[in-house]
C-alpha positions as CSV (number, residue, x, y, z in Angstrom):
1,M,-29.8,-36.9,33.7
2,P,-32.2,-34.2,33.2
3,H,-32.7,-30.8,31.8
4,T,-35.0,-27.7,31.6
5,I,-36.0,-25.0,29.2
6,G,-38.5,-22.8,30.5
7,Y,-38.1,-18.5,31.7
8,V,-38.5,-16.3,35.1
9,D,-39.7,-13.1,34.8
10,N,-39.9,-10.0,37.0
11,S,-43.5,-11.7,37.9
12,G,-44.9,-11.0,41.4
13,G,-42.4,-8.3,41.9
14,V,-39.6,-10.3,42.3
15,L,-37.1,-9.9,40.2
16,A,-35.9,-12.2,37.8
17,H,-32.3,-13.4,37.9
18,Y,-33.3,-14.2,41.8
19,K,-36.4,-16.8,40.2
20,M,-33.2,-17.6,38.0
21,L,-31.3,-18.8,41.5
22,E,-34.2,-20.5,43.1
23,T,-34.7,-22.6,39.7
24,I,-31.2,-23.9,40.1
25,R,-32.2,-24.2,43.4
26,D,-34.9,-26.8,42.6
27,F,-33.8,-28.4,39.9
28,A,-30.3,-29.4,41.3
29,A,-32.1,-30.3,44.4
30,A,-34.8,-32.6,42.4
31,N,-31.7,-34.7,40.4
32,G,-29.4,-36.1,42.9
33,W,-27.7,-32.3,44.2
34,T,-27.7,-31.2,47.9
35,V,-28.6,-28.1,49.1
36,L,-26.2,-26.8,51.7
37,R,-27.3,-23.5,51.6
38,Y,-29.8,-21.2,50.4
39,D,-30.3,-17.8,51.9
40,T,-32.7,-15.2,50.3
41,A,-32.7,-12.8,53.3
42,P,-29.6,-10.9,52.1
43,A,-30.0,-8.8,48.7
44,D,-26.9,-11.2,47.2
45,R,-28.7,-14.7,47.4
46,E,-26.8,-17.3,48.3
47,L,-27.0,-21.3,47.0
48,I,-24.5,-23.6,47.6
49,L,-24.6,-26.8,46.4
50,K,-22.7,-30.9,46.7
51,G,-23.2,-33.5,44.2
52,V,-21.4,-36.9,44.2
53,G,-20.2,-37.3,41.0
54,Y,-20.6,-40.3,38.7
55,T,-19.0,-42.5,41.6
56,G,-21.7,-41.9,43.8
57,E,-19.7,-41.1,46.4
58,E,-17.3,-37.7,45.6
59,E,-17.8,-34.6,47.3
60,I,-18.3,-31.7,44.2
61,F,-19.2,-28.2,45.3
62,V,-20.6,-25.8,43.3
63,G,-22.4,-22.9,44.5
64,F,-24.6,-19.2,42.4
65,R,-24.9,-16.1,44.2
66,T,-26.3,-12.9,42.6
67,Y,-25.1,-9.5,42.5
68,Q,-26.9,-6.3,41.4
69,D,-27.4,-2.7,41.2
70,A,-30.0,-1.0,39.9
71,S,-28.3,2.5,39.3
72,A,-26.0,0.4,36.9
73,D,-28.8,-1.3,35.6
74,Y,-27.2,-5.0,35.9
75,Y,-28.6,-8.0,38.0
76,N,-26.1,-11.2,37.2
77,L,-25.4,-14.5,38.7
78,L,-21.6,-15.1,40.1
79,A,-21.4,-19.1,39.8
80,G,-18.8,-20.6,41.8
81,V,-16.8,-23.8,42.7
82,F,-15.2,-24.7,46.2
83,T,-12.4,-27.4,46.9
84,G,-14.7,-28.1,50.6
85,Y,-17.8,-26.2,52.6
86,V,-17.3,-24.3,55.6
87,A,-20.9,-23.1,57.0
88,G,-19.9,-20.1,58.7
89,N,-17.8,-19.1,55.7
90,S,-19.5,-16.4,53.0
91,F,-20.3,-17.6,49.6
92,D,-16.8,-15.6,48.4
93,T,-14.8,-17.3,51.6
94,Q,-15.5,-20.8,51.0
95,P,-12.7,-23.3,50.5
96,G,-10.2,-22.5,47.1
97,A,-13.6,-20.5,45.9
98,R,-13.2,-19.7,42.0
99,L,-15.7,-17.1,40.9
100,S,-17.0,-16.1,37.6
101,G,-20.0,-13.6,36.9
102,V,-22.6,-14.2,34.3
103,P,-24.7,-11.3,33.5
104,A,-28.6,-11.7,33.6
105,H,-31.6,-9.3,33.7
106,N,-34.2,-8.3,36.3
107,N,-36.8,-8.8,34.0
108,R,-37.3,-11.5,31.6
109,I,-34.3,-14.9,31.3
110,D,-34.8,-17.3,29.0
111,Y,-32.7,-20.6,30.0
112,W,-31.6,-23.8,29.3
113,L,-30.5,-25.8,32.6
114,T,-28.6,-29.0,32.1
115,L,-27.0,-30.9,34.7
116,N,-25.6,-34.5,35.6
117,P,-24.3,-35.9,39.5
118,Q,-20.8,-34.0,38.7
119,R,-22.2,-30.8,36.6
120,I,-24.3,-28.1,36.1
121,A,-24.4,-26.2,32.8
122,L,-26.6,-23.0,32.2
123,A,-27.2,-20.6,29.2
124,M,-29.3,-17.7,29.7
125,K,-30.6,-15.4,27.0
126,V,-31.5,-11.7,28.4
127,G,-31.5,-8.4,27.2
128,T,-31.5,-7.6,23.7
129,P,-31.1,-10.4,23.0
130,V,-27.4,-11.8,24.1
131,Y,-26.3,-15.2,24.8
132,E,-24.6,-15.9,28.7
133,S,-23.4,-19.1,29.9
134,C,-21.7,-20.6,32.6
135,Y,-20.1,-24.1,34.0
136,V,-19.7,-25.5,37.4
137,G,-18.4,-28.6,38.7
138,K,-16.1,-31.5,37.1
139,C,-14.6,-32.0,34.0
140,L,-13.8,-35.2,31.9
141,P,-10.3,-35.6,33.3
142,Y,-7.6,-37.6,31.1
143,G,-6.1,-39.0,34.3
144,R,-6.7,-41.6,37.0
145,P,-8.6,-40.3,39.7
146,S,-5.4,-41.1,41.9
147,Q,-3.5,-38.8,39.7
148,Y,-6.4,-36.3,39.3
149,P,-9.0,-36.2,42.0
150,Y,-10.6,-32.8,41.9
151,P,-10.8,-31.5,38.0
152,V,-13.5,-28.8,38.6
153,V,-14.1,-25.8,36.2
154,C,-15.5,-22.9,37.3
155,G,-16.5,-21.1,33.5
156,G,-18.8,-18.1,33.2
157,M,-18.5,-14.7,31.2
158,L,-16.6,-12.2,33.7
159,S,-13.8,-12.2,36.0
160,G,-15.5,-12.6,39.2
161,A,-18.1,-10.4,40.2
162,A,-17.2,-7.7,37.8
163,A,-19.7,-4.7,38.0
164,T,-20.8,-5.5,33.8
165,R,-24.2,-5.3,32.0
166,F,-25.3,-7.8,29.7
167,S,-25.1,-4.9,27.2
168,D,-21.1,-5.0,27.5
169,T,-19.2,-6.1,24.2
170,A,-15.8,-6.8,25.4
171,H,-16.8,-10.0,27.5
172,S,-17.3,-13.4,26.0
173,G,-17.9,-17.3,26.9
174,Y,-15.6,-19.5,28.9
175,F,-15.7,-21.9,26.3
176,K,-13.5,-20.3,23.9
177,G,-10.9,-20.6,26.9
178,N,-7.3,-18.5,27.5
179,Q,-9.3,-15.8,30.0
180,L,-10.0,-15.4,33.6
181,A,-13.5,-16.1,33.4
182,M,-12.8,-19.7,33.2
183,G,-10.3,-21.7,36.0
184,L,-9.4,-25.7,36.0
185,R,-8.5,-26.6,39.2
186,S,-5.1,-28.9,39.1
187,N,-3.8,-30.7,42.4
188,D,-2.6,-27.5,43.7
189,N,-4.0,-24.5,42.0
190,W,-6.3,-23.1,39.2
191,L,-5.2,-22.7,35.8
192,Q,-6.4,-20.9,33.3
193,P,-6.5,-23.2,30.4
194,Y,-6.4,-23.1,26.9
195,C,-9.6,-24.9,25.0
196,Y,-9.3,-26.6,21.5
197,P,-10.6,-25.7,19.2
198,W,-10.3,-22.7,19.1
199,G,-6.7,-21.2,18.5
200,N,-6.5,-24.0,16.0
201,S,-6.5,-22.0,12.3
202,F,-7.5,-25.0,10.8
203,I,-10.6,-25.6,12.7
204,A,-11.3,-22.1,14.4
205,G,-9.3,-19.7,13.0
206,T,-10.6,-16.3,12.1
207,G,-9.4,-13.4,9.8
208,N,-7.5,-13.6,6.5
209,N,-4.9,-16.7,7.2
210,A,-5.1,-19.1,4.6
211,N,-5.3,-22.1,6.8
212,N,-8.5,-20.6,7.7
213,T,-11.0,-23.5,6.7
214,N,-13.9,-23.4,9.5
215,L,-15.9,-26.4,9.5
216,R,-18.8,-26.7,8.4
217,D,-21.4,-29.1,7.5
218,T,-21.5,-32.1,5.3
219,G,-24.9,-32.5,3.9
220,G,-26.8,-30.6,6.2
221,T,-25.2,-32.6,9.4
222,Y,-23.1,-31.0,11.8
223,H,-20.8,-32.3,13.2
224,V,-19.2,-31.5,17.1
225,L,-15.8,-31.8,18.8
226,P,-15.0,-31.9,22.5
227,I,-13.7,-28.9,24.0
228,E,-10.8,-29.7,25.5
229,L,-8.4,-28.1,27.6
230,H,-4.6,-27.6,27.8
231,D,-1.4,-25.2,28.2
232,N,-0.9,-24.4,24.5
233,S,2.6,-26.5,25.2
234,A,2.9,-30.1,26.5
235,N,-0.4,-30.8,28.9
236,L,-3.4,-31.5,28.2
237,W,-5.9,-31.7,31.3
238,G,-9.7,-33.2,29.6
239,A,-12.6,-32.5,28.2
240,L,-15.5,-30.6,29.3
241,D,-18.7,-32.2,29.7
242,G,-21.5,-32.4,27.4
243,I,-20.0,-28.7,25.9
244,F,-19.3,-28.9,22.3
245,Y,-17.6,-26.6,19.2
246,I,-20.1,-26.4,16.8
247,S,-19.2,-24.7,13.5
248,G,-21.7,-21.5,13.0
249,F,-21.7,-21.5,9.1
250,D,-25.3,-21.7,7.8
251,N,-26.3,-22.1,11.7
252,A,-28.1,-20.0,14.3
253,V,-28.5,-20.2,18.2
254,E,-31.6,-21.8,19.7
255,N,-30.8,-24.5,16.4
256,T,-31.1,-28.1,17.5
257,L,-29.8,-31.0,16.8
258,T,-30.5,-34.6,17.6
259,I,-27.1,-36.7,17.7
260,D,-27.4,-41.1,19.7
261,E,-30.9,-40.2,20.2
262,V,-29.6,-37.4,22.8
263,D,-30.6,-33.5,22.0
264,Y,-28.5,-30.6,21.4
265,V,-29.4,-26.8,21.7
266,V,-26.5,-24.6,19.6
267,I,-25.7,-21.1,21.7
268,Q,-23.6,-18.2,20.4
269,D,-21.1,-16.2,22.5
270,V,-22.8,-13.0,23.6
271,W,-23.7,-11.4,20.4
272,R,-21.5,-12.8,18.4
273,T,-22.6,-15.1,15.0
274,G,-19.2,-15.8,13.1
275,H,-18.4,-19.2,12.5
276,T,-16.8,-19.8,15.5
277,D,-18.9,-18.3,17.7
278,Y,-20.9,-20.8,19.0
279,Y,-21.4,-24.3,20.9
280,A,-23.5,-27.5,21.4
281,L,-24.7,-27.6,24.8
282,R,-25.8,-31.2,25.3
283,M,-29.6,-31.6,26.9
284,D,-29.0,-34.1,29.6
């Protein structure tokens, strides 16, 4: 499946985060996703999409809308995952909605956007710069479809439509897990999963812990690890699709690597540059 790399800005009098929403719509529609709603009339513009999954017969409902406040100088996206679609409902009141904000910009946004039939993943460079990420759609479940039919994830940077500018130093990426910015749908509720390998002190530990080994490259080769969703106890639900842990040792944001003829781009967690603050985004 495809990917696109580029930028949007505020040329022509249209704010960049509005153009980012349009870019997502155009790219998704051109690559197998059905546009159920694209409403640009209100200030908070709305996009709702339906994917068919790898089987071609599924119904996976995801969306994005804008939200902004000129006086507070934030211009953000709100990522969403739903259990259905009702034409008469607002974006936020779609069935089973799980929503997560993603700080963006009214000026230039550089982006890396990739999708497949079951999920959409986006990374953006904005502002100073910092890097913001989101993931909407299914994960790779460790269970049969009859056991776990709708394992969708809504991952962003904020809990709901938080009034948070990209310059905020507290927010962090969903991919590290155990935060309100990420939800995993179980068979009857939304869960807040942990993400392996973050939390494993032998791989992604922090501080002066003696177990903190922080995987590094081997002869210039970087090994990526699947990001697995669990409850830090007895349950392991699945892995993110196309999102991988990668060491930040002697590494840098926007680096690229190729594994089995597939390209990956390295993305950091907002402004952070520690060894455990990076992930690799597969460019489908």
